[in-house]
N, CA, C and O atoms as CSV, one atom per row, in Angstrom:
chain,resi,resn,atom,element,x,y,z
A,1,MET,N,N,0.841,-1.177,0.000
A,1,MET,CA,C,0.000,0.000,0.000
A,1,MET,C,C,0.889,1.244,0.000
A,1,MET,O,O,1.799,1.363,0.820
A,2,ALA,N,N,0.622,2.159,-0.916
A,2,ALA,CA,C,1.407,3.382,-1.041
A,2,ALA,C,C,1.018,4.362,0.061
A,2,ALA,O,O,-0.150,4.483,0.432
A,3,ARG,N,N,2.014,5.045,0.561
A,3,ARG,CA,C,1.792,6.011,1.628
A,3,ARG,C,C,1.495,7.377,1.007
A,3,ARG,O,O,2.296,7.894,0.228
A,4,SER,N,N,0.346,7.960,1.348
A,4,SER,CA,C,-0.049,9.212,0.712
A,4,SER,C,C,0.218,10.439,1.586
A,4,SER,O,O,-0.110,11.556,1.184
A,5,SER,N,N,0.799,10.258,2.762
A,5,SER,CA,C,1.072,11.418,3.610
A,5,SER,C,C,2.551,11.767,3.574
A,5,SER,O,O,3.404,10.919,3.309
A,6,ARG,N,N,2.836,13.043,3.849
A,6,ARG,CA,C,4.224,13.511,3.866
A,6,ARG,C,C,4.500,14.205,5.180
A,6,ARG,O,O,3.590,14.743,5.811
A,7,LEU,N,N,5.730,14.195,5.587
A,7,LEU,CA,C,6.156,14.862,6.798
A,7,LEU,C,C,6.135,16.369,6.587
A,7,LEU,O,O,6.704,16.867,5.616
A,8,VAL,N,N,5.480,17.100,7.491
A,8,VAL,CA,C,5.431,18.555,7.380
A,8,VAL,C,C,6.056,19.243,8.584
A,8,VAL,O,O,6.347,20.438,8.539
A,9,TYR,N,N,6.264,18.485,9.670
A,9,TYR,CA,C,6.881,19.066,10.858
A,9,TYR,C,C,7.625,17.972,11.609
A,9,TYR,O,O,7.141,16.849,11.746
A,10,SER,N,N,8.796,18.319,12.085
A,10,SER,CA,C,9.588,17.403,12.884
A,10,SER,C,C,10.012,18.131,14.153
A,10,SER,O,O,10.413,19.293,14.094
A,11,THR,N,N,9.929,17.459,15.301
A,11,THR,CA,C,10.333,18.115,16.550
A,11,THR,C,C,11.831,18.381,16.568
A,11,THR,O,O,12.284,19.270,17.290
A,12,ASP,N,N,12.604,17.639,15.799
A,12,ASP,CA,C,14.044,17.855,15.735
A,12,ASP,C,C,14.410,19.029,14.830
A,12,ASP,O,O,15.304,19.809,15.157
A,13,GLN,N,N,13.719,19.159,13.688
A,13,GLN,CA,C,14.120,20.126,12.665
A,13,GLN,C,C,13.128,21.263,12.459
A,13,GLN,O,O,13.479,22.245,11.804
A,14,GLY,N,N,11.922,21.181,12.977
A,14,GLY,CA,C,10.913,22.214,12.753
A,14,GLY,C,C,10.123,21.931,11.481
A,14,GLY,O,O,9.934,20.771,11.113
A,15,ARG,N,N,9.660,22.986,10.806
A,15,ARG,CA,C,8.866,22.826,9.578
A,15,ARG,C,C,9.699,22.201,8.466
A,15,ARG,O,O,10.884,22.495,8.312
A,16,ILE,N,N,9.055,21.339,7.702
A,16,ILE,CA,C,9.697,20.626,6.597
A,16,ILE,C,C,9.063,21.089,5.292
A,16,ILE,O,O,7.840,21.181,5.187
A,17,CYS,N,N,9.903,21.382,4.294
A,17,CYS,CA,C,9.413,21.764,2.969
A,17,CYS,C,C,8.736,20.558,2.325
A,17,CYS,O,O,9.341,19.488,2.268
A,18,PRO,N,N,7.495,20.694,1.835
A,18,PRO,CA,C,6.824,19.551,1.213
A,18,PRO,C,C,7.442,19.134,-0.122
A,18,PRO,O,O,7.260,17.999,-0.564
A,19,GLY,N,N,8.165,20.040,-0.758
A,19,GLY,CA,C,8.754,19.726,-2.057
A,19,GLY,C,C,10.027,18.917,-1.973
A,19,GLY,O,O,10.164,17.892,-2.641
A,20,CYS,N,N,10.972,19.379,-1.144
A,20,CYS,CA,C,12.286,18.728,-1.108
A,20,CYS,C,C,12.532,17.943,0.179
A,20,CYS,O,O,13.577,17.308,0.322
A,21,GLN,N,N,11.582,17.977,1.120
A,21,GLN,CA,C,11.687,17.253,2.386
A,21,GLN,C,C,12.888,17.670,3.225
A,21,GLN,O,O,13.397,16.877,4.018
A,22,GLN,N,N,13.343,18.905,3.057
A,22,GLN,CA,C,14.433,19.467,3.856
A,22,GLN,C,C,13.830,20.433,4.875
A,22,GLN,O,O,12.711,20.908,4.682
A,23,PRO,N,N,14.567,20.736,5.976
A,23,PRO,CA,C,14.063,21.775,6.879
A,23,PRO,C,C,13.868,23.077,6.108
A,23,PRO,O,O,14.629,23.377,5.189
A,24,GLN,N,N,12.846,23.850,6.482
A,24,GLN,CA,C,12.473,25.023,5.700
A,24,GLN,C,C,13.623,26.019,5.554
A,24,GLN,O,O,13.714,26.696,4.529
A,25,GLU,N,N,14.497,26.125,6.548
A,25,GLU,CA,C,15.641,27.035,6.453
A,25,GLU,C,C,16.655,26.560,5.410
A,25,GLU,O,O,17.420,27.367,4.881
A,26,GLN,N,N,16.667,25.265,5.111
A,26,GLN,CA,C,17.626,24.695,4.163
A,26,GLN,C,C,16.957,24.260,2.861
A,26,GLN,O,O,17.513,23.457,2.112
A,27,CYS,N,N,15.788,24.779,2.599
A,27,CYS,CA,C,15.013,24.391,1.420
A,27,CYS,C,C,15.790,24.693,0.130
A,27,CYS,O,O,16.344,25.779,-0.043
A,28,VAL,N,N,15.811,23.708,-0.761
A,28,VAL,CA,C,16.493,23.892,-2.042
A,28,VAL,C,C,15.494,24.126,-3.176
A,28,VAL,O,O,15.903,24.409,-4.302
A,29,CYS,N,N,14.213,24.015,-2.904
A,29,CYS,CA,C,13.189,24.235,-3.934
A,29,CYS,C,C,13.217,25.672,-4.437
A,29,CYS,O,O,13.066,25.917,-5.633
A,30,LYS,N,N,13.410,26.625,-3.522
A,30,LYS,CA,C,13.423,28.030,-3.911
A,30,LYS,C,C,14.555,28.313,-4.887
A,30,LYS,O,O,14.423,29.163,-5.768
A,31,GLN,N,N,15.661,27.606,-4.731
A,31,GLN,CA,C,16.815,27.826,-5.585
A,31,GLN,C,C,16.638,27.200,-6.957
A,31,GLN,O,O,17.359,27.548,-7.892
A,32,ASP,N,N,15.683,26.274,-7.091
A,32,ASP,CA,C,15.473,25.595,-8.363
A,32,ASP,C,C,14.663,26.416,-9.349
A,32,ASP,O,O,14.513,26.015,-10.503
A,33,LEU,N,N,14.134,27.565,-8.920
A,33,LEU,CA,C,13.334,28.390,-9.819
A,33,LEU,C,C,14.185,28.886,-10.979
A,33,LEU,O,O,15.299,29.372,-10.780
A,34,ALA,N,N,13.661,28.764,-12.171
A,34,ALA,CA,C,14.391,29.214,-13.360
A,34,ALA,C,C,14.459,30.735,-13.365
A,34,ALA,O,O,13.497,31.392,-12.968
A,35,PRO,N,N,15.568,31.305,-13.803
A,35,PRO,CA,C,15.646,32.755,-13.867
A,35,PRO,C,C,14.665,33.301,-14.896
A,35,PRO,O,O,14.309,32.615,-15.854
A,36,TYR,N,N,14.234,34.532,-14.690
A,36,TYR,CA,C,13.271,35.155,-15.588
A,36,TYR,C,C,13.856,35.247,-16.985
A,36,TYR,O,O,15.009,35.646,-17.151
A,37,SER,N,N,13.070,34.882,-17.992
A,37,SER,CA,C,13.580,34.846,-19.358
A,37,SER,C,C,12.832,35.831,-20.258
A,37,SER,O,O,12.468,35.487,-21.383
A,38,GLY,N,N,12.602,37.041,-19.776
A,38,GLY,CA,C,11.911,38.043,-20.572
A,38,GLY,C,C,12.888,38.870,-21.388
A,38,GLY,O,O,14.068,38.534,-21.488
A,39,ASP,N,N,12.389,39.954,-21.972
A,39,ASP,CA,C,13.235,40.813,-22.790
A,39,ASP,C,C,13.836,41.968,-22.001
A,39,ASP,O,O,14.501,42.825,-22.583
A,40,GLY,N,N,13.616,42.011,-20.686
A,40,GLY,CA,C,14.208,43.041,-19.850
A,40,GLY,C,C,13.405,44.322,-19.766
A,40,GLY,O,O,13.852,45.292,-19.153
A,41,ILE,N,N,12.229,44.344,-20.368
A,41,ILE,CA,C,11.389,45.540,-20.350
A,41,ILE,C,C,10.181,45.269,-19.456
A,41,ILE,O,O,9.484,44.267,-19.621
A,42,VAL,N,N,9.947,46.166,-18.516
A,42,VAL,CA,C,8.785,46.069,-17.641
A,42,VAL,C,C,7.630,46.771,-18.345
A,42,VAL,O,O,7.768,47.910,-18.792
A,43,ARG,N,N,6.504,46.095,-18.442
A,43,ARG,CA,C,5.350,46.653,-19.141
A,43,ARG,C,C,4.226,46.946,-18.154
A,43,ARG,O,O,3.881,46.117,-17.312
A,44,ILE,N,N,3.662,48.155,-18.282
A,44,ILE,CA,C,2.552,48.571,-17.440
A,44,ILE,C,C,1.326,48.713,-18.327
A,44,ILE,O,O,1.355,49.429,-19.329
A,45,SER,N,N,0.250,48.033,-17.960
A,45,SER,CA,C,-0.978,48.107,-18.753
A,45,SER,C,C,-2.182,48.190,-17.819
A,45,SER,O,O,-2.064,48.023,-16.605
A,46,ARG,N,N,-3.326,48.448,-18.409
A,46,ARG,CA,C,-4.580,48.516,-17.660
A,46,ARG,C,C,-5.511,47.452,-18.216
A,46,ARG,O,O,-5.560,47.221,-19.424
A,47,GLN,N,N,-6.253,46.802,-17.316
A,47,GLN,CA,C,-7.144,45.739,-17.762
A,47,GLN,C,C,-8.442,45.783,-16.968
A,47,GLN,O,O,-8.436,46.038,-15.764
A,48,THR,N,N,-9.565,45.529,-17.659
A,48,THR,CA,C,-10.860,45.447,-16.985
A,48,THR,C,C,-11.512,44.089,-17.206
A,48,THR,O,O,-12.549,43.798,-16.610
A,49,LYS,N,N,-10.929,43.269,-18.038
A,49,LYS,CA,C,-11.499,41.984,-18.412
A,49,LYS,C,C,-11.715,41.087,-17.188
A,49,LYS,O,O,-10.793,40.856,-16.406
A,50,GLY,N,N,-12.938,40.590,-17.035
A,50,GLY,CA,C,-13.246,39.671,-15.952
A,50,GLY,C,C,-13.369,40.323,-14.589
A,50,GLY,O,O,-13.353,39.634,-13.569
A,51,ARG,N,N,-13.491,41.649,-14.557
A,51,ARG,CA,C,-13.549,42.355,-13.280
A,51,ARG,C,C,-14.790,43.247,-13.178
A,51,ARG,O,O,-14.804,44.213,-12.415
A,52,LYS,N,N,-15.814,42.923,-13.937
A,52,LYS,CA,C,-17.082,43.662,-13.931
A,52,LYS,C,C,-16.877,45.154,-14.172
A,52,LYS,O,O,-17.537,45.980,-13.542
A,53,GLY,N,N,-15.969,45.502,-15.080
A,53,GLY,CA,C,-15.750,46.880,-15.457
A,53,GLY,C,C,-14.763,47.634,-14.593
A,53,GLY,O,O,-14.378,48.754,-14.931
A,54,LYS,N,N,-14.347,47.048,-13.493
A,54,LYS,CA,C,-13.381,47.721,-12.620
A,54,LYS,C,C,-11.984,47.477,-13.161
A,54,LYS,O,O,-11.616,46.339,-13.456
A,55,GLY,N,N,-11.210,48.536,-13.291
A,55,GLY,CA,C,-9.888,48.430,-13.885
A,55,GLY,C,C,-8.796,48.140,-12.872
A,55,GLY,O,O,-8.878,48.546,-11.712
A,56,VAL,N,N,-7.781,47.440,-13.323
A,56,VAL,CA,C,-6.573,47.214,-12.537
A,56,VAL,C,C,-5.374,47.562,-13.405
A,56,VAL,O,O,-5.437,47.481,-14.632
A,57,THR,N,N,-4.297,47.945,-12.766
A,57,THR,CA,C,-3.046,48.214,-13.457
A,57,THR,C,C,-2.182,46.974,-13.330
A,57,THR,O,O,-1.953,46.487,-12.223
A,58,LEU,N,N,-1.699,46.456,-14.454
A,58,LEU,CA,C,-0.852,45.263,-14.467
A,58,LEU,C,C,0.592,45.666,-14.710
A,58,LEU,O,O,0.875,46.480,-15.589
A,59,ILE,N,N,1.503,45.098,-13.935
A,59,ILE,CA,C,2.932,45.335,-14.110
A,59,ILE,C,C,3.566,43.983,-14.388
A,59,ILE,O,O,3.621,43.121,-13.511
A,60,GLU,N,N,4.045,43.802,-15.619
A,60,GLU,CA,C,4.585,42.517,-16.056
A,60,GLU,C,C,6.061,42.642,-16.418
A,60,GLU,O,O,6.525,43.712,-16.813
A,61,GLY,N,N,6.792,41.543,-16.281
A,61,GLY,CA,C,8.167,41.491,-16.762
A,61,GLY,C,C,9.213,41.928,-15.766
A,61,GLY,O,O,10.335,42.247,-16.160
A,62,ILE,N,N,8.883,41.953,-14.478
A,62,ILE,CA,C,9.875,42.337,-13.480
A,62,ILE,C,C,10.711,41.104,-13.133
A,62,ILE,O,O,10.171,40.108,-12.652
A,63,PRO,N,N,12.016,41.162,-13.373
A,63,PRO,CA,C,12.868,39.981,-13.170
A,63,PRO,C,C,13.320,39.830,-11.713
A,63,PRO,O,O,14.497,40.010,-11.403
A,64,LEU,N,N,12.376,39.498,-10.821
A,64,LEU,CA,C,12.689,39.321,-9.409
A,64,LEU,C,C,12.180,37.982,-8.909
A,64,LEU,O,O,11.259,37.400,-9.483
A,65,ALA,N,N,12.786,37.502,-7.838
A,65,ALA,CA,C,12.312,36.289,-7.171
A,65,ALA,C,C,11.004,36.614,-6.450
A,65,ALA,O,O,10.649,37.783,-6.302
A,66,ALA,N,N,10.298,35.593,-6.009
A,66,ALA,CA,C,8.973,35.767,-5.422
A,66,ALA,C,C,8.984,36.686,-4.206
A,66,ALA,O,O,8.112,37.547,-4.084
A,67,ASP,N,N,9.949,36.525,-3.305
A,67,ASP,CA,C,9.989,37.354,-2.098
A,67,ASP,C,C,10.263,38.815,-2.436
A,67,ASP,O,O,9.649,39.716,-1.864
A,68,GLU,N,N,11.190,39.046,-3.370
A,68,GLU,CA,C,11.522,40.416,-3.768
A,68,GLU,C,C,10.361,41.059,-4.518
A,68,GLU,O,O,10.105,42.254,-4.373
A,69,LEU,N,N,9.657,40.257,-5.323
A,69,LEU,CA,C,8.500,40.763,-6.063
A,69,LEU,C,C,7.394,41.167,-5.092
A,69,LEU,O,O,6.721,42.178,-5.295
A,70,LYS,N,N,7.212,40.379,-4.045
A,70,LYS,CA,C,6.207,40.685,-3.039
A,70,LYS,C,C,6.532,42.004,-2.330
A,70,LYS,O,O,5.636,42.811,-2.083
A,71,ALA,N,N,7.803,42.222,-2.006
A,71,ALA,CA,C,8.215,43.459,-1.350
A,71,ALA,C,C,8.023,44.664,-2.280
A,71,ALA,O,O,7.577,45.725,-1.844
A,72,LEU,N,N,8.360,44.494,-3.557
A,72,LEU,CA,C,8.170,45.576,-4.530
A,72,LEU,C,C,6.689,45.892,-4.692
A,72,LEU,O,O,6.309,47.061,-4.759
A,73,ALA,N,N,5.847,44.856,-4.757
A,73,ALA,CA,C,4.408,45.066,-4.899
A,73,ALA,C,C,3.865,45.847,-3.708
A,73,ALA,O,O,3.037,46.742,-3.878
A,74,LYS,N,N,4.322,45.518,-2.519
A,74,LYS,CA,C,3.878,46.237,-1.327
A,74,LYS,C,C,4.270,47.711,-1.404
A,74,LYS,O,O,3.476,48.592,-1.076
A,75,GLN,N,N,5.492,47.965,-1.836
A,75,GLN,CA,C,5.981,49.350,-1.967
A,75,GLN,C,C,5.153,50.120,-2.992
A,75,GLN,O,O,4.781,51.268,-2.747
A,76,LEU,N,N,4.861,49.506,-4.132
A,76,LEU,CA,C,4.091,50.179,-5.182
A,76,LEU,C,C,2.647,50.421,-4.751
A,76,LEU,O,O,2.083,51.476,-5.041
A,77,LYS,N,N,2.050,49.456,-4.065
A,77,LYS,CA,C,0.676,49.620,-3.586
A,77,LYS,C,C,0.597,50.767,-2.579
A,77,LYS,O,O,-0.357,51.544,-2.589
A,78,GLN,N,N,1.598,50.866,-1.714
A,78,GLN,CA,C,1.602,51.949,-0.734
A,78,GLN,C,C,1.767,53.309,-1.409
A,78,GLN,O,O,1.151,54.289,-0.990
A,79,SER,N,N,2.594,53.372,-2.450
A,79,SER,CA,C,2.782,54.649,-3.136
A,79,SER,C,C,1.514,55.084,-3.865
A,79,SER,O,O,1.283,56.279,-4.051
A,80,CYS,N,N,0.692,54.120,-4.278
A,80,CYS,CA,C,-0.566,54.444,-4.955
A,80,CYS,C,C,-1.715,54.620,-3.967
A,80,CYS,O,O,-2.743,55.209,-4.302
A,81,GLY,N,N,-1.541,54.113,-2.762
A,81,GLY,CA,C,-2.625,54.163,-1.786
A,81,GLY,C,C,-3.760,53.254,-2.175
A,81,GLY,O,O,-4.931,53.589,-1.997
A,82,SER,N,N,-3.406,52.084,-2.714
A,82,SER,CA,C,-4.410,51.174,-3.234
A,82,SER,C,C,-4.046,49.741,-2.880
A,82,SER,O,O,-2.931,49.467,-2.436
A,83,GLY,N,N,-4.980,48.841,-3.075
A,83,GLY,CA,C,-4.738,47.426,-2.839
A,83,GLY,C,C,-4.282,46.745,-4.099
A,83,GLY,O,O,-4.191,47.364,-5.159
A,84,GLY,N,N,-3.994,45.467,-3.980
A,84,GLY,CA,C,-3.577,44.703,-5.140
A,84,GLY,C,C,-3.089,43.332,-4.745
A,84,GLY,O,O,-3.227,42.915,-3.595
A,85,THR,N,N,-2.513,42.631,-5.709
A,85,THR,CA,C,-2.039,41.273,-5.483
A,85,THR,C,C,-0.967,40.927,-6.500
A,85,THR,O,O,-0.642,41.721,-7.383
A,86,ILE,N,N,-0.423,39.718,-6.357
A,86,ILE,CA,C,0.523,39.178,-7.331
A,86,ILE,C,C,-0.061,37.868,-7.841
A,86,ILE,O,O,-0.382,36.984,-7.047
A,87,LYS,N,N,-0.204,37.735,-9.153
A,87,LYS,CA,C,-0.704,36.500,-9.755
A,87,LYS,C,C,0.233,36.093,-10.882
A,87,LYS,O,O,0.414,36.843,-11.841
A,88,ASP,N,N,0.816,34.938,-10.776
A,88,ASP,CA,C,1.708,34.379,-11.801
A,88,ASP,C,C,2.830,35.341,-12.179
A,88,ASP,O,O,3.148,35.488,-13.359
A,89,GLY,N,N,3.424,35.989,-11.198
A,89,GLY,CA,C,4.539,36.899,-11.446
A,89,GLY,C,C,4.144,38.258,-11.989
A,89,GLY,O,O,5.008,39.042,-12.381
A,90,VAL,N,N,2.845,38.552,-12.018
A,90,VAL,CA,C,2.339,39.842,-12.497
A,90,VAL,C,C,1.741,40.584,-11.313
A,90,VAL,O,O,0.896,40.046,-10.598
A,91,ILE,N,N,2.181,41.820,-11.106
A,91,ILE,CA,C,1.634,42.635,-10.024
A,91,ILE,C,C,0.365,43.299,-10.525
A,91,ILE,O,O,0.373,43.941,-11.576
A,92,GLU,N,N,-0.734,43.151,-9.777
A,92,GLU,CA,C,-2.002,43.793,-10.103
A,92,GLU,C,C,-2.297,44.816,-9.021
A,92,GLU,O,O,-2.326,44.480,-7.837
A,93,ILE,N,N,-2.517,46.067,-9.423
A,93,ILE,CA,C,-2.856,47.124,-8.488
A,93,ILE,C,C,-4.229,47.655,-8.860
A,93,ILE,O,O,-4.478,47.986,-10.019
A,94,GLN,N,N,-5.125,47.736,-7.876
A,94,GLN,CA,C,-6.498,48.148,-8.126
A,94,GLN,C,C,-6.544,49.615,-8.526
A,94,GLN,O,O,-6.041,50.481,-7.809
A,95,GLY,N,N,-7.152,49.885,-9.676
A,95,GLY,CA,C,-7.281,51.247,-10.176
A,95,GLY,C,C,-6.319,51.512,-11.326
A,95,GLY,O,O,-5.496,50.665,-11.675
A,96,ASP,N,N,-6.438,52.710,-11.911
A,96,ASP,CA,C,-5.578,53.090,-13.037
A,96,ASP,C,C,-4.459,54.001,-12.530
A,96,ASP,O,O,-4.664,55.198,-12.333
A,97,TYR,N,N,-3.275,53.420,-12.320
A,97,TYR,CA,C,-2.124,54.155,-11.792
A,97,TYR,C,C,-0.932,54.092,-12.734
A,97,TYR,O,O,0.212,54.194,-12.290
A,98,ARG,N,N,-1.183,53.926,-14.029
A,98,ARG,CA,C,-0.079,53.784,-14.985
A,98,ARG,C,C,0.873,54.974,-14.959
A,98,ARG,O,O,2.089,54.794,-14.910
A,99,GLU,N,N,0.334,56.174,-14.990
A,99,GLU,CA,C,1.172,57.382,-15.046
A,99,GLU,C,C,1.944,57.597,-13.744
A,99,GLU,O,O,3.014,58.206,-13.760
A,100,GLN,N,N,1.431,57.118,-12.641
A,100,GLN,CA,C,2.097,57.267,-11.357
A,100,GLN,C,C,3.184,56.198,-11.171
A,100,GLN,O,O,4.209,56.460,-10.542
A,101,LEU,N,N,2.962,55.006,-11.714
A,101,LEU,CA,C,3.909,53.907,-11.538
A,101,LEU,C,C,5.103,53.997,-12.489
A,101,LEU,O,O,6.187,53.508,-12.169
A,102,LEU,N,N,4.915,54.614,-13.645
A,102,LEU,CA,C,5.994,54.716,-14.626
A,102,LEU,C,C,7.235,55.391,-14.039
A,102,LEU,O,O,8.309,54.792,-14.090
A,103,PRO,N,N,7.146,56.602,-13.484
A,103,PRO,CA,C,8.365,57.213,-12.932
A,103,PRO,C,C,8.905,56.479,-11.706
A,103,PRO,O,O,10.111,56.492,-11.461
A,104,ALA,N,N,8.024,55.842,-10.936
A,104,ALA,CA,C,8.480,55.103,-9.756
A,104,ALA,C,C,9.350,53.921,-10.152
A,104,ALA,O,O,10.364,53.651,-9.508
A,105,LEU,N,N,8.960,53.215,-11.209
A,105,LEU,CA,C,9.740,52.052,-11.660
A,105,LEU,C,C,11.019,52.482,-12.375
A,105,LEU,O,O,12.042,51.807,-12.265
A,106,VAL,N,N,10.974,53.594,-13.103
A,106,VAL,CA,C,12.176,54.114,-13.755
A,106,VAL,C,C,13.195,54.519,-12.693
A,106,VAL,O,O,14.392,54.280,-12.849
A,107,LYS,N,N,12.712,55.132,-11.616
A,107,LYS,CA,C,13.578,55.543,-10.519
A,107,LYS,C,C,14.270,54.340,-9.867
A,107,LYS,O,O,15.384,54.459,-9.356
A,108,LEU,N,N,13.598,53.178,-9.889
A,108,LEU,CA,C,14.190,51.951,-9.342
A,108,LEU,C,C,15.155,51.289,-10.322
A,108,LEU,O,O,15.778,50.280,-9.992
A,109,GLY,N,N,15.283,51.849,-11.522
A,109,GLY,CA,C,16.263,51.350,-12.473
A,109,GLY,C,C,15.753,50.400,-13.532
A,109,GLY,O,O,16.553,49.766,-14.220
A,110,TYR,N,N,14.446,50.281,-13.686
A,110,TYR,CA,C,13.885,49.405,-14.698
A,110,TYR,C,C,13.640,50.151,-15.987
A,110,TYR,O,O,13.377,51.353,-15.979
A,111,GLN,N,N,13.727,49.436,-17.103
A,111,GLN,CA,C,13.343,49.984,-18.393
A,111,GLN,C,C,11.851,49.706,-18.533
A,111,GLN,O,O,11.439,48.547,-18.563
A,112,VAL,N,N,11.031,50.768,-18.618
A,112,VAL,CA,C,9.582,50.626,-18.516
A,112,VAL,C,C,8.901,51.145,-19.771
A,112,VAL,O,O,9.323,52.146,-20.350
A,113,LYS,N,N,7.831,50.449,-20.192
A,113,LYS,CA,C,7.001,50.876,-21.304
A,113,LYS,C,C,5.541,50.777,-20.887
A,113,LYS,O,O,5.151,49.864,-20.159
A,114,LEU,N,N,4.735,51.733,-21.361
A,114,LEU,CA,C,3.290,51.624,-21.202
A,114,LEU,C,C,2.786,50.775,-22.365
A,114,LEU,O,O,3.128,51.036,-23.518
A,115,SER,N,N,1.987,49.778,-22.072
A,115,SER,CA,C,1.465,48.922,-23.143
A,115,SER,C,C,-0.040,48.922,-23.099
A,115,SER,O,O,-0.638,49.274,-22.083
A,116,GLY,N,N,-0.648,48.537,-24.176
A,116,GLY,CA,C,-2.101,48.506,-24.255
A,116,GLY,C,C,-2.679,49.868,-24.572
A,116,GLY,O,O,-1.947,50.805,-24.890
A,117,GLY,N,N,-4.007,49.977,-24.484
A,117,GLY,CA,C,-4.697,51.201,-24.859
A,117,GLY,C,C,-4.874,52.204,-23.796
A,117,GLY,O,O,-5.448,53.266,-24.038
């Protein structure tokens, strides 16, 4: 009979990564992420599709790891005074803040383009 459960906590080591079965501090799964393979241009667009007419600003193409992307998203949301999230490596900020985010990202050293209509 195959065992369908995995170790998630050990009293000796603490939390265990479900992917690599190593202690969370020594997890190697995070290091296995492939580097971003974009063209190096950060694109800012606006989208209303699937949101009942409410617009969000999308920021795509930022070559950062998940933790760094989360910190950047928090910084950008605070500068806009708005909420948002990260989905599949794309930062979504509620509302239309394209003109406000463009100089903020350029100041951080990214090559930025406004895309879409």
